[in-house]
PyMOL commands that place a pseudoatom at each C-alpha (Angstrom):
pseudoatom trace, name=CA, resn=UNK, resi=1, chain=A, elem=C, hetatm=0, pos=[16.354, 19.084, -1.212]
pseudoatom trace, name=CA, resn=UNK, resi=2, chain=A, elem=C, hetatm=0, pos=[13.904, 21.414, 0.582]
pseudoatom trace, name=CA, resn=UNK, resi=3, chain=A, elem=C, hetatm=0, pos=[11.292, 20.280, 1.970]
pseudoatom trace, name=CA, resn=UNK, resi=4, chain=A, elem=C, hetatm=0, pos=[8.239, 23.071, 3.039]
pseudoatom trace, name=CA, resn=UNK, resi=5, chain=A, elem=C, hetatm=0, pos=[6.286, 22.602, 5.668]
pseudoatom trace, name=CA, resn=UNK, resi=6, chain=A, elem=C, hetatm=0, pos=[2.505, 24.118, 4.754]
pseudoatom trace, name=CA, resn=UNK, resi=7, chain=A, elem=C, hetatm=0, pos=[-0.388, 24.482, 6.972]
pseudoatom trace, name=CA, resn=UNK, resi=8, chain=A, elem=C, hetatm=0, pos=[-2.284, 20.883, 6.393]
pseudoatom trace, name=CA, resn=UNK, resi=9, chain=A, elem=C, hetatm=0, pos=[-5.105, 20.931, 3.640]
pseudoatom trace, name=CA, resn=UNK, resi=10, chain=A, elem=C, hetatm=0, pos=[-8.507, 19.126, 4.130]
pseudoatom trace, name=CA, resn=UNK, resi=11, chain=A, elem=C, hetatm=0, pos=[-6.281, 16.496, 2.078]
pseudoatom trace, name=CA, resn=UNK, resi=12, chain=A, elem=C, hetatm=0, pos=[-3.511, 16.404, 4.152]
pseudoatom trace, name=CA, resn=UNK, resi=13, chain=A, elem=C, hetatm=0, pos=[-0.555, 16.910, 2.190]
pseudoatom trace, name=CA, resn=UNK, resi=14, chain=A, elem=C, hetatm=0, pos=[1.371, 19.501, 1.516]
pseudoatom trace, name=CA, resn=UNK, resi=15, chain=A, elem=C, hetatm=0, pos=[3.184, 20.211, -1.949]
pseudoatom trace, name=CA, resn=UNK, resi=16, chain=A, elem=C, hetatm=0, pos=[6.783, 21.594, -2.290]
pseudoatom trace, name=CA, resn=UNK, resi=17, chain=A, elem=C, hetatm=0, pos=[8.052, 23.130, -5.725]
pseudoatom trace, name=CA, resn=UNK, resi=18, chain=A, elem=C, hetatm=0, pos=[9.974, 20.355, -6.422]
pseudoatom trace, name=CA, resn=UNK, resi=19, chain=A, elem=C, hetatm=0, pos=[7.273, 17.694, -6.793]
pseudoatom trace, name=CA, resn=UNK, resi=20, chain=A, elem=C, hetatm=0, pos=[7.826, 15.755, -3.513]
pseudoatom trace, name=CA, resn=UNK, resi=21, chain=A, elem=C, hetatm=0, pos=[4.906, 15.191, -1.310]
pseudoatom trace, name=CA, resn=UNK, resi=22, chain=A, elem=C, hetatm=0, pos=[5.210, 14.890, 2.759]
pseudoatom trace, name=CA, resn=UNK, resi=23, chain=A, elem=C, hetatm=0, pos=[2.338, 14.111, 4.817]
pseudoatom trace, name=CA, resn=UNK, resi=24, chain=A, elem=C, hetatm=0, pos=[1.885, 14.543, 8.525]
pseudoatom trace, name=CA, resn=UNK, resi=25, chain=A, elem=C, hetatm=0, pos=[1.379, 11.792, 10.638]
pseudoatom trace, name=CA, resn=UNK, resi=26, chain=A, elem=C, hetatm=0, pos=[-2.657, 13.103, 11.620]
pseudoatom trace, name=CA, resn=UNK, resi=27, chain=A, elem=C, hetatm=0, pos=[-4.298, 10.815, 8.955]
pseudoatom trace, name=CA, resn=UNK, resi=28, chain=A, elem=C, hetatm=0, pos=[-7.588, 12.472, 7.405]
pseudoatom trace, name=CA, resn=UNK, resi=29, chain=A, elem=C, hetatm=0, pos=[-10.408, 10.733, 4.785]
pseudoatom trace, name=CA, resn=UNK, resi=30, chain=A, elem=C, hetatm=0, pos=[-9.776, 11.594, 0.865]
pseudoatom trace, name=CA, resn=UNK, resi=31, chain=A, elem=C, hetatm=0, pos=[-11.310, 8.868, -1.431]
pseudoatom trace, name=CA, resn=UNK, resi=32, chain=A, elem=C, hetatm=0, pos=[-10.110, 9.337, -4.697]
pseudoatom trace, name=CA, resn=UNK, resi=33, chain=A, elem=C, hetatm=0, pos=[-13.375, 8.871, -7.005]
pseudoatom trace, name=CA, resn=UNK, resi=34, chain=A, elem=C, hetatm=0, pos=[-10.935, 6.572, -9.832]
pseudoatom trace, name=CA, resn=UNK, resi=35, chain=A, elem=C, hetatm=0, pos=[-10.429, 4.125, -7.283]
pseudoatom trace, name=CA, resn=UNK, resi=36, chain=A, elem=C, hetatm=0, pos=[-13.602, 3.760, -5.939]
pseudoatom trace, name=CA, resn=UNK, resi=37, chain=A, elem=C, hetatm=0, pos=[-14.439, 3.421, -9.715]
pseudoatom trace, name=CA, resn=UNK, resi=38, chain=A, elem=C, hetatm=0, pos=[-12.217, 0.338, -9.335]
pseudoatom trace, name=CA, resn=UNK, resi=39, chain=A, elem=C, hetatm=0, pos=[-12.805, -1.539, -6.127]
pseudoatom trace, name=CA, resn=UNK, resi=40, chain=A, elem=C, hetatm=0, pos=[-16.531, -1.187, -5.599]
pseudoatom trace, name=CA, resn=UNK, resi=41, chain=A, elem=C, hetatm=0, pos=[-19.410, -2.829, -7.188]
pseudoatom trace, name=CA, resn=UNK, resi=42, chain=A, elem=C, hetatm=0, pos=[-22.220, -0.205, -8.349]
pseudoatom trace, name=CA, resn=UNK, resi=43, chain=A, elem=C, hetatm=0, pos=[-24.622, -1.004, -5.203]
pseudoatom trace, name=CA, resn=UNK, resi=44, chain=A, elem=C, hetatm=0, pos=[-21.707, -0.683, -3.316]
pseudoatom trace, name=CA, resn=UNK, resi=45, chain=A, elem=C, hetatm=0, pos=[-21.053, 2.850, -4.271]
pseudoatom trace, name=CA, resn=UNK, resi=46, chain=A, elem=C, hetatm=0, pos=[-24.486, 3.757, -4.785]
pseudoatom trace, name=CA, resn=UNK, resi=47, chain=A, elem=C, hetatm=0, pos=[-25.115, 3.070, -0.768]
pseudoatom trace, name=CA, resn=UNK, resi=48, chain=A, elem=C, hetatm=0, pos=[-21.759, 5.448, 0.226]
pseudoatom trace, name=CA, resn=UNK, resi=49, chain=A, elem=C, hetatm=0, pos=[-19.683, 2.255, 0.966]
pseudoatom trace, name=CA, resn=UNK, resi=50, chain=A, elem=C, hetatm=0, pos=[-16.086, 3.437, 1.588]
pseudoatom trace, name=CA, resn=UNK, resi=51, chain=A, elem=C, hetatm=0, pos=[-13.307, 2.104, -0.283]
pseudoatom trace, name=CA, resn=UNK, resi=52, chain=A, elem=C, hetatm=0, pos=[-11.175, 1.315, 2.975]
pseudoatom trace, name=CA, resn=UNK, resi=53, chain=A, elem=C, hetatm=0, pos=[-14.110, -1.243, 3.855]
pseudoatom trace, name=CA, resn=UNK, resi=54, chain=A, elem=C, hetatm=0, pos=[-13.338, -3.018, 1.489]
pseudoatom trace, name=CA, resn=UNK, resi=55, chain=A, elem=C, hetatm=0, pos=[-10.057, -3.227, 1.914]
pseudoatom trace, name=CA, resn=UNK, resi=56, chain=A, elem=C, hetatm=0, pos=[-7.784, -6.340, 4.066]
pseudoatom trace, name=CA, resn=UNK, resi=57, chain=A, elem=C, hetatm=0, pos=[-5.323, -5.551, 6.276]
pseudoatom trace, name=CA, resn=UNK, resi=58, chain=A, elem=C, hetatm=0, pos=[-2.569, -8.456, 6.850]
pseudoatom trace, name=CA, resn=UNK, resi=59, chain=A, elem=C, hetatm=0, pos=[0.410, -7.926, 9.024]
pseudoatom trace, name=CA, resn=UNK, resi=60, chain=A, elem=C, hetatm=0, pos=[3.796, -8.364, 7.548]
pseudoatom trace, name=CA, resn=UNK, resi=61, chain=A, elem=C, hetatm=0, pos=[4.224, -11.732, 9.045]
pseudoatom trace, name=CA, resn=UNK, resi=62, chain=A, elem=C, hetatm=0, pos=[0.221, -13.029, 7.788]
pseudoatom trace, name=CA, resn=UNK, resi=63, chain=A, elem=C, hetatm=0, pos=[-3.065, -13.421, 8.182]
pseudoatom trace, name=CA, resn=UNK, resi=64, chain=A, elem=C, hetatm=0, pos=[-4.439, -13.602, 12.125]
pseudoatom trace, name=CA, resn=UNK, resi=65, chain=A, elem=C, hetatm=0, pos=[-6.477, -17.266, 10.947]
pseudoatom trace, name=CA, resn=UNK, resi=66, chain=A, elem=C, hetatm=0, pos=[-5.769, -19.451, 7.943]
pseudoatom trace, name=CA, resn=UNK, resi=67, chain=A, elem=C, hetatm=0, pos=[-8.124, -18.587, 5.260]
pseudoatom trace, name=CA, resn=UNK, resi=68, chain=A, elem=C, hetatm=0, pos=[-8.930, -15.202, 6.102]
pseudoatom trace, name=CA, resn=UNK, resi=69, chain=A, elem=C, hetatm=0, pos=[-6.972, -13.560, 2.883]
pseudoatom trace, name=CA, resn=UNK, resi=70, chain=A, elem=C, hetatm=0, pos=[-8.387, -15.939, 0.363]
pseudoatom trace, name=CA, resn=UNK, resi=71, chain=A, elem=C, hetatm=0, pos=[-11.931, -15.558, 1.944]
pseudoatom trace, name=CA, resn=UNK, resi=72, chain=A, elem=C, hetatm=0, pos=[-11.771, -12.084, 1.741]
pseudoatom trace, name=CA, resn=UNK, resi=73, chain=A, elem=C, hetatm=0, pos=[-10.636, -12.360, -1.846]
pseudoatom trace, name=CA, resn=UNK, resi=74, chain=A, elem=C, hetatm=0, pos=[-13.498, -14.787, -2.870]
pseudoatom trace, name=CA, resn=UNK, resi=75, chain=A, elem=C, hetatm=0, pos=[-15.936, -12.422, -1.463]
pseudoatom trace, name=CA, resn=UNK, resi=76, chain=A, elem=C, hetatm=0, pos=[-14.858, -9.454, -3.420]
pseudoatom trace, name=CA, resn=UNK, resi=77, chain=A, elem=C, hetatm=0, pos=[-14.748, -11.997, -6.639]
pseudoatom trace, name=CA, resn=UNK, resi=78, chain=A, elem=C, hetatm=0, pos=[-18.318, -12.735, -5.525]
pseudoatom trace, name=CA, resn=UNK, resi=79, chain=A, elem=C, hetatm=0, pos=[-19.322, -8.902, -5.453]
pseudoatom trace, name=CA, resn=UNK, resi=80, chain=A, elem=C, hetatm=0, pos=[-18.152, -8.464, -9.021]
pseudoatom trace, name=CA, resn=UNK, resi=81, chain=A, elem=C, hetatm=0, pos=[-20.664, -11.261, -10.165]
pseudoatom trace, name=CA, resn=UNK, resi=82, chain=A, elem=C, hetatm=0, pos=[-18.323, -13.914, -10.561]
pseudoatom trace, name=CA, resn=UNK, resi=83, chain=A, elem=C, hetatm=0, pos=[-18.818, -17.260, -9.123]
pseudoatom trace, name=CA, resn=UNK, resi=84, chain=A, elem=C, hetatm=0, pos=[-15.002, -17.382, -7.755]
pseudoatom trace, name=CA, resn=UNK, resi=85, chain=A, elem=C, hetatm=0, pos=[-13.368, -20.805, -7.838]
pseudoatom trace, name=CA, resn=UNK, resi=86, chain=A, elem=C, hetatm=0, pos=[-10.354, -22.055, -6.080]
pseudoatom trace, name=CA, resn=UNK, resi=87, chain=A, elem=C, hetatm=0, pos=[-10.032, -19.035, -4.610]
pseudoatom trace, name=CA, resn=UNK, resi=88, chain=A, elem=C, hetatm=0, pos=[-8.073, -20.627, -2.086]
pseudoatom trace, name=CA, resn=UNK, resi=89, chain=A, elem=C, hetatm=0, pos=[-4.603, -20.774, -0.117]
pseudoatom trace, name=CA, resn=UNK, resi=90, chain=A, elem=C, hetatm=0, pos=[-4.298, -24.184, 1.137]
pseudoatom trace, name=CA, resn=UNK, resi=91, chain=A, elem=C, hetatm=0, pos=[-1.926, -25.415, -1.089]
pseudoatom trace, name=CA, resn=UNK, resi=92, chain=A, elem=C, hetatm=0, pos=[0.306, -22.370, -0.179]
pseudoatom trace, name=CA, resn=UNK, resi=93, chain=A, elem=C, hetatm=0, pos=[-0.225, -23.984, 3.435]
pseudoatom trace, name=CA, resn=UNK, resi=94, chain=A, elem=C, hetatm=0, pos=[0.586, -27.012, 2.459]
pseudoatom trace, name=CA, resn=UNK, resi=95, chain=A, elem=C, hetatm=0, pos=[3.883, -26.324, 0.473]
pseudoatom trace, name=CA, resn=UNK, resi=96, chain=A, elem=C, hetatm=0, pos=[4.821, -24.201, 3.526]
pseudoatom trace, name=CA, resn=UNK, resi=97, chain=A, elem=C, hetatm=0, pos=[5.017, -27.035, 6.073]
pseudoatom trace, name=CA, resn=UNK, resi=98, chain=A, elem=C, hetatm=0, pos=[7.268, -28.268, 3.536]
pseudoatom trace, name=CA, resn=UNK, resi=99, chain=A, elem=C, hetatm=0, pos=[9.807, -26.354, 2.756]
pseudoatom trace, name=CA, resn=UNK, resi=100, chain=A, elem=C, hetatm=0, pos=[12.255, -25.674, 5.500]
pseudoatom trace, name=CA, resn=UNK, resi=101, chain=A, elem=C, hetatm=0, pos=[13.473, -22.762, 3.820]
pseudoatom trace, name=CA, resn=UNK, resi=102, chain=A, elem=C, hetatm=0, pos=[10.624, -20.612, 4.784]
pseudoatom trace, name=CA, resn=UNK, resi=103, chain=A, elem=C, hetatm=0, pos=[11.369, -17.132, 6.664]
pseudoatom trace, name=CA, resn=UNK, resi=104, chain=A, elem=C, hetatm=0, pos=[9.354, -15.127, 8.590]
pseudoatom trace, name=CA, resn=UNK, resi=105, chain=A, elem=C, hetatm=0, pos=[7.337, -12.728, 6.318]
pseudoatom trace, name=CA, resn=UNK, resi=106, chain=A, elem=C, hetatm=0, pos=[7.594, -15.075, 3.500]
pseudoatom trace, name=CA, resn=UNK, resi=107, chain=A, elem=C, hetatm=0, pos=[4.604, -16.550, 3.279]
pseudoatom trace, name=CA, resn=UNK, resi=108, chain=A, elem=C, hetatm=0, pos=[1.935, -13.707, 3.416]
pseudoatom trace, name=CA, resn=UNK, resi=109, chain=A, elem=C, hetatm=0, pos=[4.219, -12.886, -0.195]
pseudoatom trace, name=CA, resn=UNK, resi=110, chain=A, elem=C, hetatm=0, pos=[3.503, -16.504, -1.299]
pseudoatom trace, name=CA, resn=UNK, resi=111, chain=A, elem=C, hetatm=0, pos=[-0.691, -16.105, -0.639]
pseudoatom trace, name=CA, resn=UNK, resi=112, chain=A, elem=C, hetatm=0, pos=[-0.651, -12.774, -2.505]
pseudoatom trace, name=CA, resn=UNK, resi=113, chain=A, elem=C, hetatm=0, pos=[1.890, -14.805, -5.517]
pseudoatom trace, name=CA, resn=UNK, resi=114, chain=A, elem=C, hetatm=0, pos=[-1.015, -17.480, -5.634]
pseudoatom trace, name=CA, resn=UNK, resi=115, chain=A, elem=C, hetatm=0, pos=[-4.075, -15.070, -5.412]
pseudoatom trace, name=CA, resn=UNK, resi=116, chain=A, elem=C, hetatm=0, pos=[-2.701, -12.971, -8.012]
pseudoatom trace, name=CA, resn=UNK, resi=117, chain=A, elem=C, hetatm=0, pos=[-2.425, -15.777, -10.592]
pseudoatom trace, name=CA, resn=UNK, resi=118, chain=A, elem=C, hetatm=0, pos=[-5.802, -17.786, -9.619]
pseudoatom trace, name=CA, resn=UNK, resi=119, chain=A, elem=C, hetatm=0, pos=[-7.580, -13.826, -9.994]
pseudoatom trace, name=CA, resn=UNK, resi=120, chain=A, elem=C, hetatm=0, pos=[-6.062, -13.265, -13.208]
pseudoatom trace, name=CA, resn=UNK, resi=121, chain=A, elem=C, hetatm=0, pos=[-8.566, -16.189, -15.594]
pseudoatom trace, name=CA, resn=UNK, resi=122, chain=A, elem=C, hetatm=0, pos=[-11.405, -14.534, -12.974]
pseudoatom trace, name=CA, resn=UNK, resi=123, chain=A, elem=C, hetatm=0, pos=[-10.559, -11.344, -14.678]
pseudoatom trace, name=CA, resn=UNK, resi=124, chain=A, elem=C, hetatm=0, pos=[-9.911, -9.569, -11.536]
pseudoatom trace, name=CA, resn=UNK, resi=125, chain=A, elem=C, hetatm=0, pos=[-6.675, -8.218, -10.028]
pseudoatom trace, name=CA, resn=UNK, resi=126, chain=A, elem=C, hetatm=0, pos=[-4.784, -8.145, -6.859]
pseudoatom trace, name=CA, resn=UNK, resi=127, chain=A, elem=C, hetatm=0, pos=[-4.532, -4.419, -5.779]
pseudoatom trace, name=CA, resn=UNK, resi=128, chain=A, elem=C, hetatm=0, pos=[-1.909, -3.620, -2.623]
pseudoatom trace, name=CA, resn=UNK, resi=129, chain=A, elem=C, hetatm=0, pos=[-2.194, -0.113, -1.263]
pseudoatom trace, name=CA, resn=UNK, resi=130, chain=A, elem=C, hetatm=0, pos=[1.474, 1.596, -0.513]
pseudoatom trace, name=CA, resn=UNK, resi=131, chain=A, elem=C, hetatm=0, pos=[0.549, 3.074, 2.852]
pseudoatom trace, name=CA, resn=UNK, resi=132, chain=A, elem=C, hetatm=0, pos=[4.481, 3.324, 4.543]
pseudoatom trace, name=CA, resn=UNK, resi=133, chain=A, elem=C, hetatm=0, pos=[3.506, 0.423, 6.870]
pseudoatom trace, name=CA, resn=UNK, resi=134, chain=A, elem=C, hetatm=0, pos=[5.106, -2.843, 6.689]
pseudoatom trace, name=CA, resn=UNK, resi=135, chain=A, elem=C, hetatm=0, pos=[1.128, -4.272, 6.663]
pseudoatom trace, name=CA, resn=UNK, resi=136, chain=A, elem=C, hetatm=0, pos=[-0.421, -5.678, 3.630]
pseudoatom trace, name=CA, resn=UNK, resi=137, chain=A, elem=C, hetatm=0, pos=[-3.717, -3.487, 2.763]
pseudoatom trace, name=CA, resn=UNK, resi=138, chain=A, elem=C, hetatm=0, pos=[-5.235, -5.311, -0.020]
pseudoatom trace, name=CA, resn=UNK, resi=139, chain=A, elem=C, hetatm=0, pos=[-7.459, -4.772, -2.688]
pseudoatom trace, name=CA, resn=UNK, resi=140, chain=A, elem=C, hetatm=0, pos=[-9.508, -6.593, -5.477]
pseudoatom trace, name=CA, resn=UNK, resi=141, chain=A, elem=C, hetatm=0, pos=[-10.580, -4.667, -8.473]
pseudoatom trace, name=CA, resn=UNK, resi=142, chain=A, elem=C, hetatm=0, pos=[-12.399, -6.183, -11.992]
pseudoatom trace, name=CA, resn=UNK, resi=143, chain=A, elem=C, hetatm=0, pos=[-9.702, -6.006, -14.366]
pseudoatom trace, name=CA, resn=UNK, resi=144, chain=A, elem=C, hetatm=0, pos=[-11.699, -4.539, -17.365]
pseudoatom trace, name=CA, resn=UNK, resi=145, chain=A, elem=C, hetatm=0, pos=[-10.075, -2.166, -20.239]
pseudoatom trace, name=CA, resn=UNK, resi=146, chain=A, elem=C, hetatm=0, pos=[-8.873, 0.657, -18.002]
pseudoatom trace, name=CA, resn=UNK, resi=147, chain=A, elem=C, hetatm=0, pos=[-5.550, 0.575, -17.094]
pseudoatom trace, name=CA, resn=UNK, resi=148, chain=A, elem=C, hetatm=0, pos=[-4.568, -0.246, -13.377]
pseudoatom trace, name=CA, resn=UNK, resi=149, chain=A, elem=C, hetatm=0, pos=[-1.614, 2.564, -12.991]
pseudoatom trace, name=CA, resn=UNK, resi=150, chain=A, elem=C, hetatm=0, pos=[-1.497, 6.408, -11.924]
pseudoatom trace, name=CA, resn=UNK, resi=151, chain=A, elem=C, hetatm=0, pos=[-3.929, 4.713, -8.903]
pseudoatom trace, name=CA, resn=UNK, resi=152, chain=A, elem=C, hetatm=0, pos=[-3.884, 6.422, -5.355]
pseudoatom trace, name=CA, resn=UNK, resi=153, chain=A, elem=C, hetatm=0, pos=[-5.819, 6.058, -1.932]
pseudoatom trace, name=CA, resn=UNK, resi=154, chain=A, elem=C, hetatm=0, pos=[-6.162, 8.930, 0.389]
pseudoatom trace, name=CA, resn=UNK, resi=155, chain=A, elem=C, hetatm=0, pos=[-3.051, 10.624, -1.661]
pseudoatom trace, name=CA, resn=UNK, resi=156, chain=A, elem=C, hetatm=0, pos=[-0.946, 7.240, -1.289]
pseudoatom trace, name=CA, resn=UNK, resi=157, chain=A, elem=C, hetatm=0, pos=[-0.327, 4.791, -4.421]
pseudoatom trace, name=CA, resn=UNK, resi=158, chain=A, elem=C, hetatm=0, pos=[-2.289, 1.947, -5.712]
pseudoatom trace, name=CA, resn=UNK, resi=159, chain=A, elem=C, hetatm=0, pos=[-0.875, -0.661, -7.516]
pseudoatom trace, name=CA, resn=UNK, resi=160, chain=A, elem=C, hetatm=0, pos=[-1.322, -4.155, -8.884]
pseudoatom trace, name=CA, resn=UNK, resi=161, chain=A, elem=C, hetatm=0, pos=[0.326, -6.412, -6.701]
pseudoatom trace, name=CA, resn=UNK, resi=162, chain=A, elem=C, hetatm=0, pos=[3.475, -7.637, -8.137]
pseudoatom trace, name=CA, resn=UNK, resi=163, chain=A, elem=C, hetatm=0, pos=[4.147, -4.418, -10.225]
pseudoatom trace, name=CA, resn=UNK, resi=164, chain=A, elem=C, hetatm=0, pos=[6.931, -1.691, -9.571]
pseudoatom trace, name=CA, resn=UNK, resi=165, chain=A, elem=C, hetatm=0, pos=[6.010, 0.937, -7.510]
pseudoatom trace, name=CA, resn=UNK, resi=166, chain=A, elem=C, hetatm=0, pos=[5.461, 4.135, -9.008]
pseudoatom trace, name=CA, resn=UNK, resi=167, chain=A, elem=C, hetatm=0, pos=[6.393, 5.864, -6.243]
pseudoatom trace, name=CA, resn=UNK, resi=168, chain=A, elem=C, hetatm=0, pos=[8.260, 5.303, -2.886]
pseudoatom trace, name=CA, resn=UNK, resi=169, chain=A, elem=C, hetatm=0, pos=[7.129, 6.068, 0.745]
pseudoatom trace, name=CA, resn=UNK, resi=170, chain=A, elem=C, hetatm=0, pos=[9.332, 6.431, 3.035]
pseudoatom trace, name=CA, resn=UNK, resi=171, chain=A, elem=C, hetatm=0, pos=[9.104, 7.329, 6.730]
pseudoatom trace, name=CA, resn=UNK, resi=172, chain=A, elem=C, hetatm=0, pos=[11.432, 7.902, 10.056]
pseudoatom trace, name=CA, resn=UNK, resi=173, chain=A, elem=C, hetatm=0, pos=[10.735, 9.243, 13.138]
pseudoatom trace, name=CA, resn=UNK, resi=174, chain=A, elem=C, hetatm=0, pos=[13.093, 12.153, 13.833]
pseudoatom trace, name=CA, resn=UNK, resi=175, chain=A, elem=C, hetatm=0, pos=[15.748, 10.834, 16.488]
pseudoatom trace, name=CA, resn=UNK, resi=176, chain=A, elem=C, hetatm=0, pos=[16.268, 14.382, 17.887]
pseudoatom trace, name=CA, resn=UNK, resi=177, chain=A, elem=C, hetatm=0, pos=[12.673, 15.226, 18.684]
pseudoatom trace, name=CA, resn=UNK, resi=178, chain=A, elem=C, hetatm=0, pos=[10.685, 12.194, 17.334]
pseudoatom trace, name=CA, resn=UNK, resi=179, chain=A, elem=C, hetatm=0, pos=[8.589, 13.711, 14.740]
pseudoatom trace, name=CA, resn=UNK, resi=180, chain=A, elem=C, hetatm=0, pos=[6.883, 11.101, 12.649]
pseudoatom trace, name=CA, resn=UNK, resi=181, chain=A, elem=C, hetatm=0, pos=[8.277, 12.286, 9.010]
pseudoatom trace, name=CA, resn=UNK, resi=182, chain=A, elem=C, hetatm=0, pos=[6.750, 10.886, 5.609]
pseudoatom trace, name=CA, resn=UNK, resi=183, chain=A, elem=C, hetatm=0, pos=[7.772, 11.482, 1.882]
pseudoatom trace, name=CA, resn=UNK, resi=184, chain=A, elem=C, hetatm=0, pos=[6.289, 10.396, -1.105]
pseudoatom trace, name=CA, resn=UNK, resi=185, chain=A, elem=C, hetatm=0, pos=[8.879, 9.742, -3.920]
pseudoatom trace, name=CA, resn=UNK, resi=186, chain=A, elem=C, hetatm=0, pos=[8.566, 9.307, -7.365]
pseudoatom trace, name=CA, resn=UNK, resi=187, chain=A, elem=C, hetatm=0, pos=[11.737, 7.424, -9.306]
pseudoatom trace, name=CA, resn=UNK, resi=188, chain=A, elem=C, hetatm=0, pos=[13.791, 10.032, -9.817]
pseudoatom trace, name=CA, resn=UNK, resi=189, chain=A, elem=C, hetatm=0, pos=[13.858, 11.899, -6.595]
pseudoatom trace, name=CA, resn=UNK, resi=190, chain=A, elem=C, hetatm=0, pos=[15.770, 11.171, -3.570]
pseudoatom trace, name=CA, resn=UNK, resi=191, chain=A, elem=C, hetatm=0, pos=[16.283, 12.668, -0.019]
pseudoatom trace, name=CA, resn=UNK, resi=192, chain=A, elem=C, hetatm=0, pos=[19.842, 13.933, -0.555]
pseudoatom trace, name=CA, resn=UNK, resi=193, chain=A, elem=C, hetatm=0, pos=[20.487, 16.753, 3.071]
pseudoatom trace, name=CA, resn=UNK, resi=194, chain=A, elem=C, hetatm=0, pos=[17.085, 16.132, 4.039]
pseudoatom trace, name=CA, resn=UNK, resi=195, chain=A, elem=C, hetatm=0, pos=[16.803, 17.614, 7.244]
pseudoatom trace, name=CA, resn=UNK, resi=196, chain=A, elem=C, hetatm=0, pos=[13.962, 17.546, 10.466]
pseudoatom trace, name=CA, resn=UNK, resi=197, chain=A, elem=C, hetatm=0, pos=[12.217, 20.956, 10.817]
pseudoatom trace, name=CA, resn=UNK, resi=198, chain=A, elem=C, hetatm=0, pos=[14.090, 20.755, 14.180]
pseudoatom trace, name=CA, resn=UNK, resi=199, chain=A, elem=C, hetatm=0, pos=[17.338, 20.874, 12.303]
pseudoatom trace, name=CA, resn=UNK, resi=200, chain=A, elem=C, hetatm=0, pos=[18.258, 17.193, 12.898]
pseudoatom trace, name=CA, resn=UNK, resi=201, chain=A, elem=C, hetatm=0, pos=[20.401, 15.883, 9.118]
pseudoatom trace, name=CA, resn=UNK, resi=202, chain=A, elem=C, hetatm=0, pos=[18.247, 12.677, 8.454]
pseudoatom trace, name=CA, resn=UNK, resi=203, chain=A, elem=C, hetatm=0, pos=[19.976, 11.977, 5.024]
pseudoatom trace, name=CA, resn=UNK, resi=204, chain=A, elem=C, hetatm=0, pos=[23.590, 12.688, 3.523]
pseudoatom trace, name=CA, resn=UNK, resi=205, chain=A, elem=C, hetatm=0, pos=[24.403, 13.750, -0.266]
pseudoatom trace, name=CA, resn=UNK, resi=206, chain=A, elem=C, hetatm=0, pos=[23.567, 10.399, -1.598]
pseudoatom trace, name=CA, resn=UNK, resi=207, chain=A, elem=C, hetatm=0, pos=[20.323, 10.330, -0.227]
pseudoatom trace, name=CA, resn=UNK, resi=208, chain=A, elem=C, hetatm=0, pos=[20.905, 7.467, 2.237]
pseudoatom trace, name=CA, resn=UNK, resi=209, chain=A, elem=C, hetatm=0, pos=[19.746, 7.571, 5.823]
pseudoatom trace, name=CA, resn=UNK, resi=210, chain=A, elem=C, hetatm=0, pos=[22.289, 9.071, 8.756]
pseudoatom trace, name=CA, resn=UNK, resi=211, chain=A, elem=C, hetatm=0, pos=[23.914, 6.321, 10.603]
pseudoatom trace, name=CA, resn=UNK, resi=212, chain=A, elem=C, hetatm=0, pos=[21.099, 7.537, 13.859]
pseudoatom trace, name=CA, resn=UNK, resi=213, chain=A, elem=C, hetatm=0, pos=[18.266, 7.205, 11.306]
pseudoatom trace, name=CA, resn=UNK, resi=214, chain=A, elem=C, hetatm=0, pos=[16.216, 4.499, 11.341]
pseudoatom trace, name=CA, resn=UNK, resi=215, chain=A, elem=C, hetatm=0, pos=[13.643, 3.977, 8.625]
pseudoatom trace, name=CA, resn=UNK, resi=216, chain=A, elem=C, hetatm=0, pos=[9.997, 2.409, 9.231]
pseudoatom trace, name=CA, resn=UNK, resi=217, chain=A, elem=C, hetatm=0, pos=[10.161, -0.896, 7.997]
for i in range(1, 217): cmd.bond("trace and resi %d" % i, "trace and resi %d" % (i + 1))
show_as sticks, trace
zoom trace
């Protein structure tokens, strides 16, 4: 697969002929209107509130303080005009304390699973922004009549928690020149025989990373 290196346009992406999107490590701002309509209230949109200001970031090991995620979710539900009930993760904490099999990184997944079930009868949906890092970037949207698929934010996919990713984000640092590389792949695309701009082979013919290549989690 040949990934062309183009001069970065305003949205920070370069799209070669094969449809693969390659992004530079330099961030840029592109708020997609479709997503903004789903996760912002009319008042927030009128005030020019950015989507990422109503997005909750949580490390893969969990929230900094107990209750942070639940408080954020309850606040967003309330912003959409619904008085939340039982938007709490205390039960998840209690279950985790009694589970000797719990591994590091399991707890936030259980929290997100739990809150997804809590939001369903409140006509809201938990969304995650797949930004290619090991953090969870969480949003809440009213379910409504629109199908919550094909959403993006800053060019990266947003999906309902628990759904299969429509696209896969792969990122790494080149072991030779240390350049950060990031690809956004559809379900039918691979990185077979991919190389860095410096010429270093990164993936073999089957699309698996070479032994000296470490992918970001």
